[in-house]
N, C-alpha and C positions, 0 to 999 in steps of 0.2 A: 551256270549259274544266273538268275533275273538280275536287274540292275532296280533297286527301287526307284520311284520318278522324285523328281525334286519341285515336281508343282503338280498341283491338281484345277480342272476347271468342272466350273455346274453351274448351270443356270439359280438367280436370284431366286429365295421363295417371297420375297416381299414384294419385286417390282416388276412388272412385264416387259417383257424386250433390254432385259438387263439379265449382266451373267457377273461371275465371281471367281480369279484366280486366285491361288492360291501359293506364293512361292518362298515354299517354305524347308531349306534345306539347302547344300551348297549346288552351288549354281551352271550349269552346265556339262562341255568333256571334259574330262580330268584324264592326265595321261594312266593312270595309275589300271585305269577299268574301262570297259565299253559301257561308257555312260551315255543319259539322255543330252540328245546336243540339241542349243537353241533351235535349231534348223526344223524338231518337232516343235518345241513350242511357239514359233513363229506361225509353222503352219494352223496348226491348233487354234492359235489366238487372232487371225488373220480371217479365217471360215467364219468366226463370231461374228452372225448378223445381225448387231443388238444396238439401244440408243445408248446404253451406262453400262459401264465396265470396272468394276471395284479389282482392283489389284493386291491385298494382303501380302505382307514381305514380311520374314521371321527368317533371316539366312546371314552367315556370317562373309558370305560370297562366294568364288569359286574362280567362272574361266573369265578373262578379261573382252575374248575378243565376243565372246556368246555377251556378255552381259551389254557389251555395246551396241548388238544386235536387237537383243531384247528391247531395248531402253526405244532405237530408232520404229520397231512395230508395234510399240505402247502410242509411241508420238504419234502417227503416221495413222492410227487404227482413227474411222469416219467416230465412233462412240467417246462420248464424255468421260475421261479415266480419271479415276479418283485411286490414289494410291493410299493405302493406311497401312502404316509401316506398327505391324502388333507388336514383335519384339526387339531383333534386332536386325538394322538395314547396314551392314558392317563390308567394308569394302566397295568390290562391285556392286552390290545391294544397293549401295546409295546410291548409287550413279542411276540404277532404275528405276529407283525411286524419284527422282527429278523426274519423271518421264510423265508423270501425273497432271493432268489440268486443274488439279488441287490436289494436294497434300497434307494428309495427317497422321497424326501421331500421338501415340498410347502417353503418358504422361510419366510411368513405367517404361517407356522404350528408350531404345538406344541406337544412335544415326553415329555412322566411325567414318574417315574419309580418310586415304595414306595413297603412297604411291603404288603404281603396281609392280609386282614383283612376279619372281619365276625363277626358273632351274634350265642349267646351259651347260654341257661339256664340251669342252675341246678348246682347242689353243689360245691365244690370247686375240686374234683376229675374231673369232667366232666369238667369245665373249663380250669384244666390243660393242660388235654389228649389235648382240643379244639388247647390251645395254642400252644402246641404240633406238633398238625397237620399244623398251620400257619408255623411254623419253619421249617418243612418237605416244605412246596408246596415252601417255599426262597430257601429252599435247591438246587430245581429242576429248577426254574427258573432261578436262576443263570446261571446255566449251559447253557442256550441255548441265555444267554447275552455275556457270554465267549466267545464260540463259533464264536460269531459274531465282536465282536470287538476285540478280544484277549488278552483283559485285564485278570490281576488276579482275579481267584477266589473269594479268600478274600475280594478286592476289590468290584466284583460286588454282594456280599452277604452282606457288608457290606451296597447299595442302597436299597437293600430289609430288613433288619433289624433295621435300625436305628428309626425307626418311623416317618422321614419325607418325602414328598413331594417331588423327588427333578426331578424341572422342566429343559427342555432344547428346545433355540431356534434354530432351522433349522440350524445355522453356530456352533451354538454349539454341537449338536447332531454331526455332523459331526466331528466336532475337537476331539471327544471323541471314533468315529469309529463306534457310534450306525447305521449310515445313511453310502450308498455312494454317495450319489450326493444330490445337492439343484436344485431347480429347480422351477421356475417362481411361484410366487404368484397366488392362485385360491382364483377368489371373492368370492367362497361361506365358503373359512376357513380365512377369515377376521375378524372376530368378533366372540369368544365364551362366555358361559356362563358357568364359572370356578368358581361359587360361594361356590359347594358344595364340595371343596376344600379348604386345609388350606396351610398357610403359600406361597401364591402366592409371588414368587418376582417378581419386577419389569418389567421384561425382559416378563415374562407372562403375568401379570395384564394390560399391554398396551393393550390387544389385548380384555382382558375379557369386556362384555357388559355392566356387573352389575358393572365397576368401570367407566366409561367416561361417561363425563356429553357431552350434544349435542354441548358447541364450540369446547372441544375435536375431537370430530368422527369428525369435520367438517377440523381439520386442520389432521387428519389421512386419509382423503380421500382425501386433497387437495384441497379444496374446501376451500373457502373464512370465514372469521371467524366474520365477522358482521352477524347479528341475523336475524335467517332461516326465511320464513314466514308459519307460521302456516295451516294447514286447520284440523279445529276443527273437522268438519262431518270427517275427516278419522279416523282423532289420536283416536275420541271416537269411531269409528269404527272397527280400530285395539285393543282398549282394552276391546270393547268386545268380539271379536275374543280368547284375549290371556285368559278372562274369560272364556268362554266354553271349551277354550282347557284343565286349569287348573282340571276344574271341569269333563272334563272325564279323564285324566291320575288318577285323586284320585278314580273315580270310577272303572276304570279300576283292581286298586289294589287287587278289591274284586273279581276279574274273578274267575270263575272255582270254587273248592269246598270250598274254603277260604273265600268267600262269604255269604255261610251256615253256618258258626261258630256261636256262641252266640255272639253277643253285635258288630259286625264286619260293620253290615251295618249301623249301627248307630253311630258309632263313625268315617265312613268315611265323611256319612252326615252333622256329624259336622265341619268334616276338609272342607267340600266343602264350610257350610256356614262361614266360616273363612276365609273372605277376605286377613290373614296374612300368612295363614298358605298353603307353597309349600307346591310341591309332595314329597322331600324330608323329611319335618316336618312331613307330614302325614305319610308315609313312616314308621318311627321313631317311631311314636304314634301306628300306627297295631302294630309292634314287638315288644311294648313295651307289651300291650293289650295281645297278646298273651302269653308272655311267665308270666305274674301273673292269667291268665285266667286257668293255667296248675294246675290242683289236681288229688285227687285219682278220680279211679273209679272203683266202683265196687268192693270197699275194699282191689284191688288188682293191679292194674297198672296203674303209673305215667305216665299222658300226659307230652309232649314233643314237641320239636319242627322235623323239617323235619331230621337234622344232626345226631340227637340221634337215629332215625329210623335207619338210614344209618350201627350206631354202633351196634346199636343191629344186624343188618345182616349180619356185618361183625363178629361178635365175636361169634354171634352163630353157623354162617357156619366154622367158624376156630373150634368149637369144636367139630359139624359133624365131617370133615377131621383130626381130632387128634382122637376121638374116634374110626376113621374107618380106622387107622394108614398111610392114605395118603402121598405120599410124593408131596413135590415142584419143583417147575423148574432145580432145583439143584439134586434133589434124593434124599432129606435128608427125612427122617420123619417127618413129621408134627404134633409140639407138641403146646400148650397153658400153661400158666404161672397159677399160682393161684388165679394172678389176673380179669382173664376172669369168669363173673358170671354163664356162661352157660357151664365149664366146667364138663362134668360126667352127664349130663344130658341125658336121656334118651330121646330118637325122638318123644315117646310121649308127653314129659314133656314141649318138644320146641314147641309141637304143642300146648299145653295147654298153653303155654305163648301166641303164636299166638293170641289163640281166644281171649285170655284176653284184648289183645292189640287194638282186632278188635270190643271190647264192648258186647262181648259175655259170661253171666255168665253161667260160666261151673262145679259150685258147683251139685255134685252129678248125673253128671252126667258118663255113664261106659265110659271105653277109646274109644270105639266103635264111641260114640256119638260125644266125645269128637275131634278125627281125624277128625270126618263125618264136621265137623263145622270147623276146619282149613281148611280143604281144601274148604270149598261150602263159606262159610262167606266172604260177600260184604267186601273189608279192609284188610283180613287175608293176613297177612305175607305169610304165611308158604306154601303157594306153590314158592315164590319170592324166601324166605330162600334155599328150596332143590335146584332151578332153579339157585342162586348163587352156589352153592355148588359144584352143578355138572358141572357149565360153570367152573370153579375155575379146577376142578378136569380134564375136559376135553380140557382146554386150557396147562394145566401145560403136561399133559401126549402129549399130540400134538409135546409141544415143545421141549421135550428130546429124541422124539422119533426119531433115525437117519436117516436120508434122503441124498443121494448123490444128487441130481436131481438137487439140485441147483448150484452145482460144473460148473456145464457142459451148461444149459440152461439159456435162459432168465425169468425173469420172466414180464409176462403180465394183461393187464387189460381190462376187456371188459364191455360193459355198459347193453349190454342185451342178450338172447340164440341167436339172430341172426348170421349167418358167418360174421365176420368183416375183412375186406382186411387188408392185410398186403404187402406194395408196399415199392419196391427198385427202387430206380433212375440209370437209365444207367449214360454215361460219357459222356460230347462233344470230339469229335476227337483231336488230336493237333490242333494250331492255321497252316493258311496257309497264305505262302508265298505271298505278292501284290508287283506286279512288277508298278515300275515308270507308271502314271496316268493310272493304269488298273483299274478295278470295285476291290470292296470285296464281296468275293462270299456269301451266305445266307449261314449259321450253320446249318448243319440238325439236331432237334432235338430228341435224341433217345426216342425209348419208353422203356417205364419200364418192371418189372418181378411183378407179382402179387401172393400171395398166403393168405389165408385165415385162421381163426380160429374159433372154435365155442363153448360156455361153455356150458356143462351139469350136472345136477343134480348129486349128488349120497348123501345118506342116508342114515338111520334107523331107528326107533322108539325104544325108551325106556319108560316104566314103574314101578310108584311105586304104591299100592298099599295100604289101611289101613292097612290089617296083617301083610302090611311089617314095619310098620311105631311101632305098637303096638308088633310087635315080636321084634322090633331094628334092623331089619334086612338094616340098612342104610349101616355097611361093604361091601353085596355084591352089594347095589346101587351104589358104589362109585369105587369100583373093577369094575362096568359094565360100569361104565361115562369114567374112564382113559381107560378100552380096547377102547371104541368108537374112543376116541382122537389118540390115536397109530392107529388102523385102517385106520382112516381119511388120516392120515400121509402118511401110507405104501399103500394106494388108489393110491394117486399120484405119488409116487415114481412106484408103480406097471404098472402105464400105459403108464408112462414114457419108460419103458424098452421094454412094448410090443413094443410100437410102434416102438423101436430102430430095435427091431430083428425082424421086418415084412421083409415078400420075403427071408427067410432063411439067413438070417442080413443082408440082404442088403438095410434094413431101409424103408419107407412108401414110396407108391407109389409119384410123384411130380406131378405138373402141366402138366410137359413134356411128361407124360405119361412112365416117368423113375425110378427106384428107386431113393433112395435119396444118394445112394450110386454106382458108374457107370459110366466104362471106359471112356462113355462118357460126364463124369462130370468132370473128370480129377483127379478124389477120391478115387481111390484104386490105395493102394501102393503096393510092392513087397509081393507076398509070402513066407513062411519060418515060423521057430518058429521066437520069440521075440526077435531081437538082436539090435547091433549097427546098421548093414546095413539097416534092414527092418524099425528101425526109422529113420533114416535119410532119407530112401526114404518118408516115410510121411511126412516127412518134409519139403521135395524138392517138392512132389506133391501140398503142399499146399500153398507155394511159387508162384509157377506157375498159381495160381487161377488169371485170370483179372475179370473185374466189367463184366457186362451185358452186356454192349455195344463192350468189346472186345479189347476199346481202351488202357487200360492201366494194372498195374499189382497193384493187390491188398495188397501184399507185404504182408502176412499173415503169422502168426505163430505159432506152437500150445503149449496152453499151460495146458491143460490137458490131462490125455490119461485113457480112461475107458475101463478096461481089464477084464474077468474074475476073482474069488478069486484066482485060483489056479495060475494065473500069476502073481499076485502083488509082490511077491517076487522078480521076475527076471524083472519087470519095474522098482524097485525101484534099484535094483544093475546096472544096465545099467544107470539110472539118475542120479546116484551117483558117480558110480564107478570115477574115475579118469584117471585110461587106461584101456583101453579096453578091458571089460573082456571076450570076443568070439576071441582073439587072441593069437594063439598057445602058442609063445612067450610072456607071460603077462607081464606086468611093463614095456614096450618097446614102445608099439603103444599108443599116448593120446586116451581117450575118446570122439570125434568129435561132442557126440550128450550130453556131459553131463549137467545138470542142465536144459536142453531142456524143460522140465514139469516143473511146478510149483506145481502142485497140479496130483496126482496118484490117482485114484480110481478104485478100485478093489472091485465086487459086487456078490454073487453068483444068482445073477437075470439071468447073462450071463452064458454061455455054451461053453464049447468047447476051441478055442485059437486067436480066433478073437478078434482084437484090436480097441479101435477108437483112434482115435487123435482130438480134439477139439482145434477152436481158443478160446480167450476169447471170449466167449458168450455179452458181453458187448461192440466189437468195430465187431465182423459178428458173429450173430447170428443164430443160424443152428436149434434146438428146442426151443421152445416160451410154459412155461405154463402161460396161463390166468387163475385170477380167475375174478369171478363176481363183479364188481364195487370195485374191488383189495382187495377183504376182503379173506386174506389166511388164518385165523382161518375158525374151524366148528361151523355154526352157530344153534344156540338152539331156539327152539321156543316152548312158553309150552302152552298145550291145558288143562284145565281142567275137567276129567275125568265126563264122563256123562254115557255112555256105562261101563264103569267100578266102582268101590267105590278109587277113586286116582284120579292120575292125567298119566298125558303122556307127554311127550317130543320129537321134533320131532329133527336130527341131518345132518344136511344136509350141503354140501359142491359144492361150485358150480364152475366148471373149467372146463379147456380145453386145451389138448395137442395136436401140430401141429409142423409139421416140413415148418421151412420159405423157407430154400437156402441150399444149397448143396455145397456150394466156404468154408466153415468156418468148415470144418470137412472133412476126411481122415480114412480108416480104409484098416487093413492090415490080410488077411483069417489067417492064421499064418499055422503052420503044415499042412500037409494032413494025 
């Protein structure tokens, strides 16, 4: 049974290089069906190479983790993001709305904020842990509301912890700072089914289709209060359609593997036959059935809901990393406390637990067969456990590995492996004088300049064998994953400097057939040892750069200087000294380039004495590093072993490096 998409994306019909995203429905992955996740949304939105992005929201909410991921994806998108609340933005949908650079709301729309909630089954310890998790989500969500409204954190956190539903009309949301503007009413947002929520205030209840009789509907729409003429056939047809939709929605709750569990099909059939049973009531009955159905399996494992599986994977992964003495993103050794039930467990013990959780009887099996079952049994979490552990190690190592390219290069995104153009437009010449009674002359539109960038794939494969598990050699596996993470970060770093030092340090060849740094480009400063005079020459060269059409000066200023390691100290002295350190009579002549650079990069990847000055990459990008779909972290893909006894993980990073323009950079050769 296919699952309907809760979002859609289309190109804007009004504006070029623009797109519209419609979030109309319950957001993200749900426990009751194989629904579309935030990963699908983030992947598609990140691939949009547009300058303007309009996100239209009409949703009662959904998955909190998915909603947070969607909010963050919209915040980091390069486009100017406008969020338009067309109908309801409730629960996590209201958080997504906060991602807009501009947020507008139809005057008849509603916004609602409340505490994150969910369902858990288990003993008191499990329920307390789940309550703590909900509090953590509330704290994470509060920061986004604070960022939009500018209101105190405690005030926003109160909205997410007091157990009440806080409803806002468009006018109220504007007063509280949640939105930037109120726009004209939208017909689709004229009425909502708010029966699933509690404590609906009068301001919100007047829009609810569940609370308004026909006479009120006529008043609301501005028509006469006189009795309406009812077409019985039409009413009957609408009733049949609504009943068919109710039955279908209840049946959809059993989509995927969930429908195969004992008693689920019978329960949903009973709910369909009960005309008073709404979809929400059916969902609650299904959840209660799943909780009561949990019991011992083979005397070893107690089946629980999906969030318990996630807790198992998290706890077991932390235990593996602690045993391997792995380090977190801050460089500290990972430790787990005694409350972790998997603390100190050998890798083969965790394989046994995963096999048991998948319903495999492992009593009497030797360790080799236990590990084999953990790798190959359908439903076993063992490969996923190792993948989660490896991904955390990989990402943490990638995060802590130093990189300097981000300080002077622009970060971009490409949607595929084709060459992606990067255009720079020229400017119009100054306006011309128009004599009395004379005609206005046509202004010639200037040509632009074009560069391009192409992503390539770099990666490797690592394997884990059954022997490694039995020998408890996961420490080596964790170390290897960390090494791959650091190698991925270094790969980008190395490629940037390889590009920069092409043509004997003059950079790559540009579209005009000349090197990035060339006298004809006006970005080669005076030679000589790094000094105040040389730095001032670099400043002057950059300031004299004109736009592509040659009509006016760009007035660029150096922000970052990149030098070999041996020149780093000299660069800092020149930049920080109050007086010119190069004059014979020191303390007399003020330093005319003091504080010119906001950042000094000294790297062993440069040799000799050549120095490079770059403008702010956001103002005048020279070199761009573009990642496929904006994914800057290495991608990890699992392939369960067929030719080997174990599993393989492919690690890849898709990116490209290219020089876009010469105007935002200057080089000085240094001493001969």
